[in-house]
GUSELUM-200700 format. One record per residue (C-alpha): residue number from 1; x, y, z. Coordinates in steps of 0.5 Angstrom, whole numbers, plus 500, padded with zeros to 3 digits. Example, Ala and Ser with C-alpha at 12.3 -4.5 7.8 and 13.67 -1.06 7.14 Angstrom:
<pts>
{1; {525; 491; 516}}
{2; {527; 498; 514}}
</pts>
This chain:
<pts>
{1; {525; 055; 699}}
{2; {533; 055; 701}}
{3; {537; 061; 703}}
{4; {539; 065; 697}}
{5; {546; 067; 696}}
{6; {548; 074; 693}}
{7; {550; 074; 686}}
{8; {558; 077; 685}}
{9; {562; 079; 680}}
{10; {568; 073; 680}}
{11; {572; 077; 675}}
{12; {573; 079; 668}}
{13; {572; 074; 662}}
{14; {578; 076; 658}}
{15; {577; 071; 652}}
{16; {570; 074; 651}}
{17; {572; 081; 652}}
{18; {574; 085; 646}}
{19; {578; 091; 645}}
{20; {577; 095; 638}}
{21; {583; 094; 633}}
{22; {584; 101; 632}}
{23; {583; 108; 635}}
{24; {576; 109; 632}}
{25; {569; 109; 634}}
{26; {568; 102; 635}}
{27; {565; 100; 642}}
{28; {569; 095; 646}}
{29; {565; 090; 650}}
{30; {568; 088; 657}}
{31; {565; 081; 660}}
{32; {564; 080; 667}}
{33; {563; 073; 670}}
{34; {557; 072; 675}}
{35; {558; 068; 681}}
{36; {552; 064; 679}}
{37; {546; 064; 674}}
{38; {542; 069; 676}}
{39; {534; 068; 677}}
{40; {530; 072; 671}}
{41; {528; 077; 676}}
{42; {534; 079; 678}}
{43; {537; 080; 671}}
{44; {531; 084; 670}}
{45; {533; 089; 676}}
{46; {540; 089; 674}}
{47; {538; 091; 666}}
{48; {533; 096; 668}}
{49; {539; 099; 673}}
{50; {544; 099; 667}}
{51; {539; 102; 663}}
{52; {537; 108; 668}}
{53; {544; 110; 668}}
{54; {546; 111; 661}}
{55; {554; 113; 661}}
{56; {555; 111; 668}}
{57; {558; 104; 667}}
{58; {559; 104; 659}}
{59; {554; 106; 653}}
{60; {550; 100; 654}}
{61; {550; 093; 659}}
{62; {546; 087; 660}}
{63; {546; 081; 663}}
{64; {547; 075; 659}}
{65; {546; 068; 662}}
{66; {552; 068; 667}}
{67; {555; 074; 665}}
{68; {555; 082; 665}}
{69; {556; 085; 659}}
{70; {558; 092; 658}}
{71; {559; 096; 651}}
{72; {564; 102; 652}}
{73; {568; 106; 648}}
{74; {575; 105; 645}}
{75; {579; 106; 651}}
{76; {580; 100; 656}}
{77; {575; 099; 661}}
{78; {577; 103; 668}}
{79; {578; 100; 675}}
{80; {573; 105; 677}}
{81; {568; 102; 672}}
{82; {569; 096; 675}}
{83; {568; 098; 682}}
{84; {562; 101; 680}}
{85; {559; 095; 677}}
{86; {561; 091; 683}}
{87; {557; 097; 687}}
{88; {551; 096; 682}}
{89; {551; 088; 683}}
{90; {551; 089; 691}}
{91; {545; 094; 690}}
{92; {541; 089; 685}}
{93; {542; 084; 690}}
{94; {538; 088; 696}}
{95; {533; 090; 691}}
{96; {532; 082; 689}}
{97; {532; 080; 696}}
{98; {526; 085; 697}}
{99; {522; 081; 692}}
{100; {523; 075; 696}}
{101; {521; 078; 703}}
{102; {513; 075; 704}}
{103; {508; 080; 703}}
{104; {504; 083; 709}}
{105; {497; 082; 708}}
{106; {495; 083; 715}}
{107; {491; 089; 713}}
{108; {486; 085; 708}}
{109; {480; 084; 712}}
{110; {476; 083; 706}}
{111; {479; 076; 705}}
{112; {478; 074; 712}}
{113; {473; 068; 713}}
</pts>
């Protein structure tokens, strides 16, 4: 297996991001482009992290293909929220790398032949 490169946020997809037309309670959607198509396990870890911290980066968030979508209130997505998403993606990279590490099976004497 080759070296795996960390996933990063490369920018906001302005065409796919939507702001509410008026100041009612509609949710806005912010779509961030990821540097590569994430593996399924990586996306699941990220989605689990977004669920674990409701309200921190929006009301809901999910990896969809090569995008990270966040649904938020009618206000414009704050720069501090974008910074937090970058930190979250870096954390997910670390968690994913742990799944790539070889398992230590040295204590399983029952399987020695």
